[in-house]
Each structure stands twice: as C-alpha cells, then as structure tokens.
N, C-alpha and C positions, 0 to 999 in steps of 0.2 A: 260305955254304951257299945253294944255289939254292932258289927259292921252292917248286918242286915236291917237293923233299925235306923242306922244313920243314912243309908242310901234312900233316894226318893222312890216312891212306889208309883209305877206308871202302868197304864193299860188296863184292859178288861178282857177277860175270856168268857164269852157267852157259852154256857154249858148246854144250852138248848138249840144251838145253831145246827141247821140241817145242811149237809154237804151233798150236793148232787153230782153224779157223773154226767158229763156233758157229751151228748151224741149228736152229730150233725146229720143232715139229710144225705150228704155224700156217703156217710158211713152206712146208711140204710140201703144204698144201691147194691150192696154185696149180697143181699138176700134175694131169693127167687120171688117172682111175681105171685101174689096171692097167699104168701106165707104169713104166719103170725109172728110178730116181733115183740118179744117180752124180755124180761131180765134173763131168763134161762137161755133164750136164743142168742142174746147179745154176748153172754158168757161163752157159749160154745163157739161162736164166730170169732171171738177174740177182740171184740170191739170194746167191751168193758172187762176189766181184769179182776175186780172184786165185787162182792154183793153190796148192795146199798140202794140209794135212791137214784133214779135216772131221769134226766130231763132232755128232751129233744129240742134242738135249736134249728132255725131255718137257714143255716149256712149251706149253700149249694142247691142243687136241684134234685128232685126225685122223679124218676122215669117209670117206676113200677107201682102197681096198685098193691099196697100192703095193709095188713091189719095191725095197728100199733097199739100195744097195751103196756104203758109205762106210768110212772108216777106223775110227771108233769110234761106238758107240751106247750111251747110258745104259740101265740096266736098266728104268727106268720108260718110256722111249721105246720100247724093244723090246717091252714088254708091250702098250703101246697100239697099236703097229703090227700086232702079231699079232692083237690083239682086233678090229681093223678088217678083218682078212682078208688082210693083206699078209705079205710075207716080208722077213727081214733077212739080208743077207750081209755081215757086218762082218769 
C-alpha cells in the first residue's frame, strides 16, 4: 500500500473562500479630506499591496470626511465614517 494512502486525510480547503485585505480607519487618515478612497487610491498610497477585495474595520479614529468606495465596510466603521462627515459606497 503506498504511503499517501496509508496516512490519514485531514482538513478541508474551501475553494470558494474570499480573502479580504483589511484596512483600518487609522490607515484612512493618510488621505486628504474630501478625497475618494477606492482600491486604486489604496494601492497608490501603499496601504494595500495587491489587488483583491478590501474590507474597512473600525480600528482607530477617522478625523477627515472621505468618500469610501470598497467591497465591504463593518458597521462600526460605517458609523464612524458617517460621523466624520464622509460617505460610504460599499
């Protein structure tokens, strides 16, 4: 019996799993007030290094009004962006 058949099979790899690049509100403070924050702007600023899905989390504080257009935004981050005077297009 070959070794690969004798060893136990473990685990599962989900081929449909979505992997998000995590961006915090502290990372968004590097942008100028009133600017549009999307994947291209995050790439040029060096916040995200590769293309893919982006999710904004509510770690930190946002002090500027920004227009955020990404794939996902947590509810806490959305509340803080709106409280700072910005808009969310997720």
